[in-house]
All heavy atoms as an XYZ file, in Angstrom:
816
protein
N       0.832     -1.189     -0.013
C      -0.014      0.007     -0.019
C       0.840      1.253     -0.012
O       0.487      2.243     -0.584
C      -0.945     -0.042      1.221
C      -1.983      1.004      1.178
S      -3.128      0.645     -0.194
C      -4.417      1.725      0.227
N       2.007      1.220      0.641
C       2.891      2.352      0.695
C       3.357      2.801     -0.695
O       3.441      3.953     -0.998
C       4.087      2.053      1.605
C       5.043      3.211      1.790
C       4.423      4.337      2.577
O       3.473      4.185      3.296
N       4.976      5.530      2.409
N       3.620      1.809     -1.564
C       4.046      2.103     -2.907
C       3.024      2.873     -3.705
O       3.351      3.759     -4.479
N       1.721      2.567     -3.505
C       0.660      3.259     -4.237
C       0.556      4.698     -3.774
O       0.349      5.609     -4.569
C      -0.677      2.558     -4.035
C      -0.777      1.278     -4.826
C      -2.148      0.661     -4.712
C      -2.246     -0.643     -5.487
N      -3.540     -1.221     -5.437
N       0.694      4.902     -2.471
C       0.648      6.261     -1.948
C       1.812      7.097     -2.448
O       1.623      8.249     -2.821
C       0.634      6.256     -0.383
O      -0.415      5.428      0.086
C       0.527      7.623      0.204
N       2.990      6.517     -2.463
C       4.143      7.240     -2.977
C       3.971      7.563     -4.457
O       4.302      8.684     -4.850
C       5.449      6.392     -2.750
O       5.561      6.095     -1.367
C       6.652      7.117     -3.216
N       3.498      6.641     -5.228
C       3.255      6.889     -6.647
C       2.226      7.982     -6.850
O       2.390      8.859     -7.709
C       2.763      5.595     -7.346
O       3.762      4.551     -7.140
C       2.565      5.803     -8.816
N       1.173      7.951     -6.074
C       0.106      8.961     -6.167
C       0.655     10.341     -5.765
O       0.360     11.346     -6.409
C      -1.094      8.593     -5.319
C      -2.329      9.322     -5.698
S      -2.748      8.887     -7.396
C      -3.906     10.162     -7.731
N       1.459     10.392     -4.731
C       2.085     11.629     -4.310
C       2.970     12.214     -5.406
O       2.912     13.410     -5.673
C       2.910     11.435     -3.013
O       2.064     10.921     -2.005
C       3.549     12.707     -2.546
N       3.723     11.382     -6.050
C       4.568     11.819     -7.144
C       3.739     12.334     -8.314
O       4.071     13.355     -8.917
C       5.488     10.661     -7.643
C       6.608     10.318     -6.688
C       7.458      9.204     -7.194
C       8.514      8.822     -6.211
N       9.326      7.670     -6.674
N       2.661     11.632     -8.626
C       1.764     12.064     -9.698
C       1.138     13.426     -9.395
O       1.059     14.294    -10.262
C       0.705     11.000     -9.954
C      -0.276     11.340    -11.122
C       0.490     11.440    -12.422
C      -1.348     10.249    -11.222
N       0.740     13.588     -8.157
C       0.122     14.877     -7.743
C       1.183     15.983     -7.821
O       0.878     17.095     -8.248
C      -0.537     14.762     -6.400
C      -1.801     13.896     -6.527
C      -0.859     16.142     -5.792
C      -2.474     13.567     -5.236
N       2.399     15.677     -7.454
C       3.447     16.688     -7.546
C       3.727     17.067     -9.010
O       3.939     18.213     -9.308
C       4.731     16.203     -6.867
C       4.587     16.254     -5.320
O       3.784     17.028     -4.788
N       5.335     15.418     -4.659
N       3.689     16.073     -9.853
C       3.861     16.366    -11.314
C       2.708     17.203    -11.800
O       2.862     18.173    -12.545
C       3.957     15.030    -12.130
C       3.802     15.257    -13.597
C       5.284     14.351    -11.825
N       1.487     16.885    -11.324
C       0.325     17.642    -11.709
C       0.424     19.081    -11.246
O       0.031     20.015    -11.944
C      -0.947     16.971    -11.188
C      -2.237     17.658    -11.636
C      -2.509     17.812    -12.996
C      -3.154     18.141    -10.709
C      -3.681     18.406    -13.398
C      -4.279     18.748    -11.126
C      -4.581     18.896    -12.452
N       0.927     19.286    -10.044
C       1.123     20.649     -9.519
C       2.061     21.449    -10.448
O       1.783     22.616    -10.743
C       1.746     20.600     -8.120
C       0.785     20.236     -7.054
C       1.428     20.316     -5.695
N       0.452     20.092     -4.665
C       0.658     19.294     -3.619
N       1.801     18.686     -3.460
N      -0.314     19.130     -2.735
N       3.132     20.812    -10.900
C       4.043     21.489    -11.779
C       3.369     21.825    -13.130
O       3.519     22.948    -13.616
C       5.330     20.630    -11.999
C       6.130     20.532    -10.677
C       6.220     21.195    -13.093
C       7.171     19.452    -10.674
N       2.687     20.836    -13.680
C       1.950     21.054    -14.924
C       0.959     22.155    -14.781
O       0.834     23.036    -15.621
C       1.293     19.750    -15.414
C       2.342     18.739    -15.849
C       0.338     20.034    -16.565
C       1.787     17.348    -16.109
N       0.203     22.163    -13.663
C      -0.797     23.189    -13.441
C      -0.177     24.580    -13.329
O      -0.697     25.552    -13.887
C      -1.589     22.859    -12.143
N       0.922     24.666    -12.643
C       1.632     25.937    -12.493
C       2.100     26.441    -13.874
O       1.851     27.623    -14.239
C       2.824     25.836    -11.535
C       3.639     27.069    -11.455
C       3.201     28.147    -10.696
C       4.863     27.178    -12.111
C       3.963     29.310    -10.631
C       5.604     28.298    -12.054
C       5.166     29.390    -11.302
N       2.772     25.583    -14.606
C       3.298     25.978    -15.925
C       2.204     26.302    -16.898
O       2.309     27.243    -17.689
C       4.226     24.868    -16.478
C       5.533     24.647    -15.720
C       6.266     23.422    -16.272
C       6.396     25.886    -15.714
N       1.102     25.537    -16.858
C      -0.058     25.834    -17.729
C      -0.624     27.184    -17.395
O      -0.950     27.957    -18.271
C      -1.105     24.707    -17.539
C      -2.141     24.687    -18.681
C      -3.298     25.626    -18.468
O      -3.556     26.011    -17.316
O      -3.943     25.977    -19.455
N      -0.764     27.482    -16.112
C      -1.282     28.753    -15.687
C      -0.430     29.929    -16.093
O      -0.922     30.943    -16.599
N       0.852     29.773    -15.906
C       1.816     30.835    -16.301
C       1.787     31.016    -17.801
O       1.739     32.160    -18.302
C       3.256     30.523    -15.829
C       4.270     31.480    -16.413
C       3.308     30.592    -14.308
N       1.809     29.923    -18.553
C       1.809     30.083    -20.051
C       0.518     30.704    -20.536
O       0.541     31.496    -21.498
C       2.017     28.689    -20.713
O       0.886     27.874    -20.582
N      -0.603     30.413    -19.870
C      -1.862     31.028    -20.256
C      -1.879     32.513    -19.985
O      -2.341     33.301    -20.836
C      -3.010     30.321    -19.520
C      -4.387     30.568    -20.040
C      -4.648     30.709    -21.421
C      -5.467     30.679    -19.173
C      -5.916     30.924    -21.883
C      -6.750     30.902    -19.664
C      -6.969     31.022    -20.989
O      -8.249     31.243    -21.447
N      -1.397     32.886    -18.826
C      -1.318     34.292    -18.490
C      -0.407     35.072    -19.431
O      -0.747     36.188    -19.900
C      -0.878     34.484    -17.036
C      -1.987     33.990    -16.077
C      -0.550     35.931    -16.712
C      -1.573     33.801    -14.669
N       0.733     34.455    -19.772
C       1.647     35.108    -20.731
C       1.020     35.214    -22.100
O       1.154     36.231    -22.768
C       2.962     34.333    -20.807
C       3.874     34.336    -19.590
C       5.062     33.397    -19.771
C       4.372     35.779    -19.319
N       0.299     34.183    -22.487
C      -0.339     34.179    -23.791
C      -1.424     35.254    -23.867
O      -1.480     36.046    -24.800
C      -0.910     32.798    -24.056
C      -1.392     32.478    -25.463
C      -0.243     32.586    -26.471
C      -1.953     31.065    -25.500
N      -2.255     35.293    -22.855
C      -3.358     36.304    -22.828
C      -2.889     37.710    -22.492
O      -3.433     38.657    -23.018
C      -4.411     35.865    -21.840
C      -5.243     34.626    -22.190
C      -6.243     34.325    -21.069
C      -5.974     34.811    -23.499
N      -1.955     37.810    -21.576
C      -1.592     39.126    -21.069
C      -0.499     39.851    -21.822
O      -0.383     41.061    -21.774
N       0.347     39.083    -22.508
C       1.468     39.694    -23.180
C       1.433     39.411    -24.708
O       1.438     40.344    -25.518
C       2.827     39.236    -22.597
C       2.912     39.707    -21.131
C       4.001     39.744    -23.412
C       4.112     39.209    -20.401
N       1.396     38.116    -25.057
C       1.534     37.764    -26.493
C       0.343     38.239    -27.326
O       0.543     38.792    -28.430
C       1.683     36.266    -26.599
N      -0.849     38.047    -26.837
C      -2.037     38.468    -27.622
C      -2.119     39.970    -27.786
O      -2.353     40.435    -28.934
C      -3.314     37.883    -27.002
O      -3.160     36.456    -26.966
C      -4.540     38.231    -27.841
N      -1.915     40.775    -26.728
C      -1.909     42.219    -26.943
C      -0.841     42.681    -27.919
O      -1.076     43.556    -28.747
C      -1.679     42.784    -25.545
C      -2.185     41.751    -24.639
C      -1.871     40.478    -25.281
N       0.334     42.084    -27.843
C       1.375     42.456    -28.795
C       0.975     42.147    -30.214
O       1.176     42.919    -31.148
C       2.731     41.728    -28.432
C       3.335     42.355    -27.187
C       3.744     41.849    -29.632
C       4.542     41.612    -26.662
N       0.351     40.974    -30.369
C      -0.127     40.568    -31.698
C      -1.090     41.592    -32.291
O      -0.979     41.985    -33.435
C      -0.760     39.179    -31.657
C      -1.340     38.736    -32.990
C      -2.043     37.405    -32.889
C      -2.649     37.044    -34.215
N      -3.330     35.730    -34.119
N      -2.077     41.987    -31.479
C      -3.091     42.897    -31.998
C      -2.730     44.368    -31.999
O      -3.254     45.127    -32.767
C      -4.433     42.622    -31.290
C      -4.986     41.282    -31.690
C      -4.973     40.199    -30.852
C      -5.516     41.090    -32.996
C      -5.473     38.981    -31.231
C      -6.020     39.881    -33.366
C      -5.982     38.809    -32.492
O      -6.462     37.574    -32.882
N      -1.841     44.752    -31.067
C      -1.447     46.170    -31.035
C      -0.335     46.501    -31.997
O      -0.322     47.606    -32.547
C      -1.082     46.559    -29.602
C      -2.203     46.497    -28.532
C      -1.692     46.816    -27.191
C      -3.319     47.477    -28.915
N       0.566     45.581    -32.189
C       1.718     45.879    -33.098
C       1.728     44.997    -34.329
O       2.593     45.178    -35.210
C       3.041     45.696    -32.352
O       3.277     44.328    -32.035
N       0.778     44.102    -34.443
C       0.688     43.224    -35.604
C       1.799     42.189    -35.698
O       2.118     41.672    -36.761
N       2.398     41.878    -34.545
C       3.487     40.892    -34.505
C       3.003     39.594    -33.844
O       2.935     39.503    -32.621
C       4.684     41.494    -33.717
C       5.877     40.581    -33.692
O       5.887     39.541    -34.388
O       6.811     40.926    -32.981
N       2.725     38.584    -34.630
C       2.212     37.308    -34.102
C       3.324     36.382    -33.565
O       3.030     35.284    -33.133
C       1.502     36.671    -35.276
C       2.277     37.160    -36.448
C       2.696     38.556    -36.085
N       4.556     36.830    -33.567
C       5.676     35.984    -33.175
C       5.515     35.405    -31.789
O       5.771     34.213    -31.558
C       6.963     36.810    -33.263
C       8.205     36.075    -32.720
C       9.385     36.999    -32.664
O       9.414     38.083    -33.211
N      10.472     36.526    -32.037
N       5.076     36.216    -30.826
C       4.984     35.722    -29.442
C       3.855     34.723    -29.251
O       3.954     33.808    -28.476
C       4.874     36.900    -28.479
C       6.097     37.768    -28.485
C       6.067     39.007    -29.141
C       7.276     37.371    -27.904
C       7.201     39.807    -29.168
C       8.391     38.163    -27.913
C       8.373     39.377    -28.574
O       9.487     40.181    -28.602
N       2.766     34.935    -29.975
C       1.648     33.988    -29.909
C       2.100     32.646    -30.473
O       1.816     31.588    -29.888
C       0.418     34.522    -30.649
C      -0.648     33.446    -30.765
C      -0.153     35.729    -29.946
N       2.827     32.682    -31.557
C       3.342     31.433    -32.140
C       4.316     30.756    -31.214
O       4.311     29.535    -31.058
C       3.995     31.727    -33.490
C       3.046     32.107    -34.566
C       3.771     32.423    -35.874
C       2.791     32.831    -36.949
N       3.495     33.181    -38.200
N       5.152     31.555    -30.563
C       6.155     30.998    -29.675
C       5.552     30.417    -28.407
O       6.008     29.352    -27.939
C       7.154     32.131    -29.267
C       8.351     31.675    -28.501
S       9.576     32.965    -28.283
C       8.672     34.297    -27.534
N       4.513     31.014    -27.839
C       3.913     30.529    -26.643
C       2.753     29.572    -26.858
O       2.375     28.812    -25.947
C       3.387     31.714    -25.805
C       4.483     32.562    -25.137
C       3.822     33.838    -24.524
C       5.162     31.779    -24.044
N       2.171     29.591    -28.033
C       0.974     28.824    -28.314
C       1.162     27.337    -28.196
O       0.372     26.636    -27.532
N       2.175     26.787    -28.805
C       2.413     25.352    -28.807
C       2.745     24.831    -27.396
O       2.133     23.857    -26.952
C       3.524     24.959    -29.792
C       3.794     23.512    -29.824
S       2.426     22.495    -30.384
C       2.548     22.751    -32.120
N       3.688     25.461    -26.664
C       3.953     24.960    -25.302
C       2.668     25.034    -24.435
O       2.427     24.097    -23.643
C       5.032     25.873    -24.768
C       5.696     26.439    -25.974
C       4.628     26.498    -27.037
N       1.942     26.114    -24.571
C       0.699     26.209    -23.791
C      -0.272     25.115    -24.146
O      -0.901     24.490    -23.291
C       0.023     27.587    -23.946
C      -1.332     27.624    -23.318
N      -1.547     27.593    -21.984
C      -2.578     27.619    -23.924
C      -2.824     27.580    -21.735
N      -3.464     27.578    -22.897
N      -0.419     24.829    -25.443
C      -1.323     23.759    -25.877
C      -0.933     22.417    -25.331
O      -1.742     21.642    -24.901
N       0.364     22.122    -25.371
C       0.844     20.856    -24.797
C       0.598     20.757    -23.312
O       0.128     19.725    -22.787
C       2.341     20.675    -25.145
C       2.504     20.490    -26.628
C       2.936     19.510    -24.352
C       3.912     20.545    -27.119
N       0.863     21.868    -22.592
C       0.620     21.877    -21.130
C      -0.861     21.738    -20.844
O      -1.251     21.111    -19.870
C       1.205     23.168    -20.530
C       2.726     23.233    -20.462
C       3.171     24.648    -20.192
C       3.256     22.293    -19.381
N      -1.686     22.395    -21.639
C      -3.139     22.303    -21.459
C      -3.624     20.852    -21.590
O      -4.372     20.346    -20.770
C      -3.838     23.199    -22.466
C      -5.358     23.101    -22.491
C      -6.071     23.739    -21.483
C      -6.023     22.348    -23.436
C      -7.474     23.630    -21.447
C      -7.386     22.238    -23.426
C      -8.139     22.897    -22.429
N      -3.196     20.184    -22.650
C      -3.571     18.803    -22.858
C      -3.078     17.920    -21.737
O      -3.792     17.040    -21.198
C      -3.094     18.308    -24.247
C      -3.888     19.031    -25.318
C      -3.244     16.797    -24.376
C      -3.357     18.861    -26.743
N      -1.823     18.146    -21.304
C      -1.225     17.349    -20.189
C      -2.042     17.586    -18.912
O      -2.302     16.627    -18.184
C       0.223     17.724    -20.002
N      -2.434     18.824    -18.681
C      -3.222     19.157    -17.506
C      -4.539     18.367    -17.490
O      -4.926     17.783    -16.494
C      -3.505     20.682    -17.456
C      -4.363     21.125    -16.302
C      -3.775     21.551    -15.137
C      -5.751     21.167    -16.394
C      -4.566     21.956    -14.046
C      -6.529     21.570    -15.342
C      -5.945     21.984    -14.172
O      -6.728     22.404    -13.116
N      -5.241     18.376    -18.609
C      -6.522     17.658    -18.701
C      -6.358     16.171    -18.510
O      -7.078     15.572    -17.705
C      -7.159     17.958    -20.101
C      -7.499     19.420    -20.289
C      -8.423     17.088    -20.273
C      -8.433     20.043    -19.282
N      -5.379     15.590    -19.179
C      -5.163     14.132    -19.047
C      -4.814     13.753    -17.637
O      -5.388     12.765    -17.080
C      -4.073     13.643    -20.055
C      -4.616     13.801    -21.517
C      -3.656     12.254    -19.750
C      -3.565     13.589    -22.555
N      -3.858     14.437    -17.047
C      -3.444     14.069    -15.665
C      -4.574     14.348    -14.692
O      -4.771     13.587    -13.743
C      -2.115     14.796    -15.281
C      -1.731     14.521    -13.845
C      -1.003     14.403    -16.223
N      -5.310     15.441    -14.882
C      -6.439     15.730    -13.996
C      -7.476     14.615    -14.017
O      -7.999     14.209    -12.973
C      -7.069     17.067    -14.353
N      -7.795     14.154    -15.199
C      -8.783     13.049    -15.337
C      -8.271     11.764    -14.684
O      -9.007     11.050    -14.017
C      -9.134     12.808    -16.792
C      -9.954     13.923    -17.447
C     -10.074     13.682    -18.936
C     -11.351     14.028    -16.781
N      -6.988     11.518    -14.849
C      -6.386     10.304    -14.257
C      -6.443     10.403    -12.712
O      -6.863      9.442    -12.029
C      -4.940     10.124    -14.721
C      -4.311      8.897    -14.237
C      -4.604      7.658    -14.778
C      -3.380      8.929    -13.161
C      -4.007      6.481    -14.294
C      -2.799      7.792    -12.686
C      -3.099      6.555    -13.265
N      -6.055     11.546    -12.183
C      -6.099     11.748    -10.745
C      -7.506     11.687    -10.207
O      -7.793     11.101     -9.160
C      -5.371     13.062    -10.319
C      -3.877     12.943    -10.544
C      -5.703     13.456     -8.864
C      -3.118     14.233    -10.351
N      -8.429     12.325    -10.939
C      -9.831     12.294    -10.499
C     -10.383     10.861    -10.373
O     -11.088     10.533     -9.441
C     -10.691     13.079    -11.470
N      -9.985     10.055    -11.330
C     -10.434      8.635    -11.261
C      -9.805      7.887    -10.113
O     -10.442      7.173     -9.386
C     -10.128      7.950    -12.605
C     -10.787      6.556    -12.682
C     -10.501      5.896    -13.990
N      -9.118      5.399    -13.860
C      -8.408      4.975    -14.856
N      -8.878      4.996    -16.096
N      -7.189      4.523    -14.701
N      -8.482      8.091     -9.942
C      -7.795      7.365     -8.857
C      -8.244      7.824     -7.455
O      -8.330      6.997     -6.554
C      -6.267      7.592     -8.985
C      -5.665      6.851    -10.168
C      -5.701      5.367     -9.926
C      -5.007      4.634    -11.050
N      -5.135      3.181    -10.953
N      -8.518      9.106     -7.304
C      -8.944      9.637     -6.008
C     -10.466      9.666     -5.833
O     -10.951     10.103     -4.832
C      -8.373     11.038     -5.776
C      -6.847     11.131     -5.682
C      -6.423     12.581     -5.485
C      -6.305     10.258     -4.595
N     -11.152      9.206     -6.879
C     -12.602      9.093     -6.853
C     -13.265     10.454     -6.502
O     -14.123     10.556     -5.625
C     -13.057      7.990     -5.896
C     -12.552      6.639     -6.294
C     -12.928      5.557     -5.312
O     -13.313      5.794     -4.185
N     -12.789      4.305     -5.775
N     -12.794     11.488     -7.243
C     -13.395     12.795     -7.063
C     -14.832     12.759     -7.544
O     -15.190     12.016     -8.472
C     -12.662     13.844     -7.864
C     -11.355     14.291     -7.253
C     -10.910     14.047     -5.992
C     -10.362     15.064     -7.902
N      -9.683     14.652     -5.804
C      -9.315     15.270     -6.948
C     -10.243     15.614     -9.173
C      -8.151     15.994     -7.259
C      -9.083     16.329     -9.475
C      -8.087     16.541     -8.517
N     -15.711     13.574     -6.951
C     -17.029     13.743     -7.479
C     -16.973     14.409     -8.843
O     -16.015     15.085     -9.156
C     -17.846     14.668     -6.542
C     -18.075     14.151     -5.177
C     -18.843     15.171     -4.366
C     -18.910     14.760     -2.897
N     -19.533     15.800     -2.100
N     -18.007     14.201     -9.630
C     -18.032     14.832    -10.959
C     -17.951     16.341    -10.882
O     -17.327     16.967    -11.714
C     -19.311     14.435    -11.732
C     -19.299     12.977    -12.175
O     -18.222     12.404    -12.273
N     -20.441     12.437    -12.437
N     -18.546     16.915     -9.851
C     -18.491     18.381     -9.692
C     -17.049     18.867     -9.420
O     -16.622     19.872     -9.959
C     -19.430     18.829     -8.577
O     -19.066     18.260     -7.341
N     -16.335     18.119     -8.635
C     -14.942     18.469     -8.344
C     -14.093     18.356     -9.599
O     -13.342     19.249     -9.949
C     -14.381     17.591     -7.231
O     -15.143     17.725     -6.048
C     -12.912     17.913     -6.927
N     -14.287     17.253    -10.305
C     -13.565     17.049    -11.565
C     -13.880     18.186    -12.537
O     -12.988     18.719    -13.218
C     -13.912     15.686    -12.184
O     -13.616     14.658    -11.237
C     -13.130     15.424    -13.460
N     -15.134     18.539    -12.632
C     -15.567     19.637    -13.541
C     -14.909     20.946    -13.171
O     -14.461     21.687    -14.034
N     -14.821     21.257    -11.887
C     -14.202     22.502    -11.444
C     -12.718     22.484    -11.805
O     -12.170     23.492    -12.323
C     -14.412     22.723     -9.932
C     -15.878     23.012     -9.661
C     -13.488     23.799     -9.383
C     -16.248     22.958     -8.205
N     -12.040     21.351    -11.570
C     -10.615     21.265    -11.886
C     -10.389     21.436    -13.393
O      -9.460     22.093    -13.807
C     -10.036     19.903    -11.365
C      -8.640     19.672    -11.881
C     -10.071     19.854     -9.844
N     -11.239     20.840    -14.183
C     -11.088     20.976    -15.648
C     -11.415     22.386    -16.108
O     -10.721     22.961    -16.966
C     -11.970     19.932    -16.375
C     -11.569     18.477    -16.139
C     -12.599     17.577    -16.843
C     -10.186     18.197    -16.590
N     -12.478     22.956    -15.557
C     -12.880     24.322    -15.924
C     -11.776     25.335    -15.581
O     -11.578     26.335    -16.316
C     -14.199     24.674    -15.245
C     -14.787     26.032    -15.535
C     -15.168     26.104    -17.037
C     -16.012     26.322    -14.688
N     -11.078     25.067    -14.519
C      -9.993     26.000    -14.089
C      -8.899     26.164    -15.132
O      -8.256     27.187    -15.170
C      -9.387     25.525    -12.770
N      -8.761     25.211    -16.029
C      -7.729     25.268    -17.033
C      -8.010     26.330    -18.110
O      -7.113     26.708    -18.818
C      -7.505     23.914    -17.705
O      -8.638     23.546    -18.453
N      -9.259     26.785    -18.207
C      -9.587     27.790    -19.215
C      -9.883     29.180    -18.607
O     -10.199     30.117    -19.314
C     -10.779     27.362    -20.077
C     -12.039     27.121    -19.278
C     -10.433     26.163    -20.918
C     -13.274     26.876    -20.087
N      -9.740     29.275    -17.312
C      -9.944     30.547    -16.613
C      -8.554     31.055    -16.181
O      -7.836     30.314    -15.494
C     -10.877     30.383    -15.356
C     -12.219     29.871    -15.816
C     -10.950     31.649    -14.563
C     -13.137     29.480    -14.667
N      -8.214     32.309    -16.517
C      -6.925     32.800    -16.079
C      -6.798     32.731    -14.550
O      -7.749     33.018    -13.820
C      -6.932     34.274    -16.524
C      -7.884     34.262    -17.725
C      -8.932     33.243    -17.359
N      -5.681     32.309    -14.085
C      -5.318     32.060    -12.663
C      -6.100     30.875    -12.080
O      -5.959     30.595    -10.887
C      -5.567     33.315    -11.828
C      -4.771     34.510    -12.281
C      -5.338     35.497    -13.056
C      -3.445     34.623    -11.902
C      -4.600     36.596    -13.469
C      -2.675     35.711    -12.346
C      -3.282     36.692    -13.116
N      -6.880     30.185    -12.858
C      -7.684     29.051    -12.365
C      -6.872     27.917    -11.810
O      -7.205     27.309    -10.803
N      -5.768     27.604    -12.504
C      -4.948     26.485    -12.075
C      -4.258     26.797    -10.732
O      -4.014     25.843     -9.947
C      -3.903     26.123    -13.106
O      -3.098     27.261    -13.373
C      -4.543     25.634    -14.393
N      -4.015     28.008    -10.422
C      -3.426     28.391     -9.130
C      -4.435     28.143     -8.010
O      -4.078     27.710     -6.924
C      -2.939     29.837     -9.121
C      -1.965     30.134    -10.260
C      -2.241     31.093    -11.192
C      -0.778     29.432    -10.348
C      -1.346     31.374    -12.209
C       0.141     29.713    -11.404
C      -0.181     30.687    -12.325
N      -5.694     28.442     -8.290
C      -6.776     28.226     -7.321
C      -6.895     26.715     -7.022
O      -7.014     26.303     -5.882
C      -8.095     28.778     -7.874
C      -9.299     28.352     -7.082
C      -9.614     28.947     -5.864
C     -10.109     27.326     -7.497
C     -10.702     28.546     -5.111
C     -11.228     26.921     -6.811
C     -11.507     27.529     -5.609
O     -12.602     27.126     -4.886
N      -6.832     25.932     -8.064
C      -6.969     24.462     -7.931
C      -5.843     23.903     -7.037
O      -6.051     23.096     -6.208
C      -6.962     23.770     -9.288
C      -8.211     24.160    -10.100
C      -6.852     22.265     -9.180
C      -9.527     23.931     -9.401
N      -4.652     24.425     -7.264
C      -3.518     23.950     -6.446
C      -3.735     24.232     -4.971
O      -3.527     23.409     -4.116
C      -2.216     24.657     -6.947
C      -0.947     23.877     -6.612
C      -0.465     24.049     -5.221
O      -0.597     25.144     -4.636
O       0.031     23.055     -4.654
N      -4.236     25.451     -4.677
C      -4.495     25.793     -3.280
C      -5.688     25.051     -2.691
O      -5.654     24.568     -1.571
C      -4.761     27.318     -3.173
C      -3.599     28.147     -3.462
C      -3.019     28.622     -2.156
C      -1.978     29.671     -2.456
N      -0.833     29.545     -1.629
N      -6.743     24.928     -3.460
C      -7.999     24.383     -2.977
C      -8.024     22.876     -2.890
O      -8.495     22.266     -1.939
C      -9.162     24.920     -3.831
C     -10.513     24.347     -3.520
C     -11.169     25.048     -2.343
C     -12.587     24.498     -2.202
N     -13.249     24.945     -1.076
N      -7.546     22.199     -3.950
C      -7.729     20.763     -4.073
C      -6.449     19.933     -3.905
O      -6.531     18.801     -3.515
C      -8.367     20.424     -5.422
C      -9.784     20.941     -5.539
C     -10.019     22.128     -6.247
C     -10.846     20.324     -4.926
C     -11.295     22.637     -6.348
C     -12.136     20.813     -5.008
C     -12.347     21.995     -5.727
O     -13.602     22.493     -5.813
N      -5.321     20.504     -4.280
C      -4.111     19.665     -4.292
C      -3.249     19.763     -3.007
O      -2.553     18.860     -2.705
C      -3.247     20.029     -5.505
C      -3.899     19.799     -6.851
C      -2.974     20.238     -7.968
C      -4.315     18.359     -7.020
N      -3.390     20.812     -2.247
C      -2.652     20.946     -1.010
C      -3.089     19.888      0.014
O      -2.305     19.397      0.760
C      -2.798     22.337     -0.402
C      -2.035     23.388     -1.124
C      -0.592     23.363     -0.738
C       0.093     24.577     -1.384
N       1.507     24.547     -1.194
N      -4.381     19.544     -0.012
C      -4.942     18.629      1.007
C      -4.977     17.204      0.499
O      -5.373     16.326      1.266
C      -6.366     19.053      1.331
O      -7.174     19.052      0.180
C      -6.372     20.452      1.979
N      -4.542     16.938     -0.759
C      -4.597     15.615     -1.287
C      -3.340     14.855     -0.940
O      -2.243     15.368     -1.015
C      -4.708     15.675     -2.846
O      -5.816     16.521     -3.153
C      -4.915     14.332     -3.440
N      -3.502     13.597     -0.563
C      -2.452     12.648     -0.208
C      -1.574     13.100      0.900
O      -1.497     13.976      1.536
C      -1.584     12.258     -1.405
C      -0.528     11.278     -1.029
C      -2.433     11.669     -2.527
């Protein structure tokens, strides 16, 4: 049983990192890259940040669903965790609210 707990703890720590990076990339994309694109006509930053953010977003969703199943989260909790990925600063809220008390 100890091995499962350690594995889950590691997975949650990986999820915390993914959530943080996804949140930061989203804020940079919305707060810096997109305004530069539309104010100066330079899409370079959106192109540069778009792909890493997309990969982090997909990783966040996949790992969140896996953790939700393993920890038997309610559908409402899972929905909130998933919804947080599309709300600026949402992943930071999830880390504080749901992941600090897990495992």
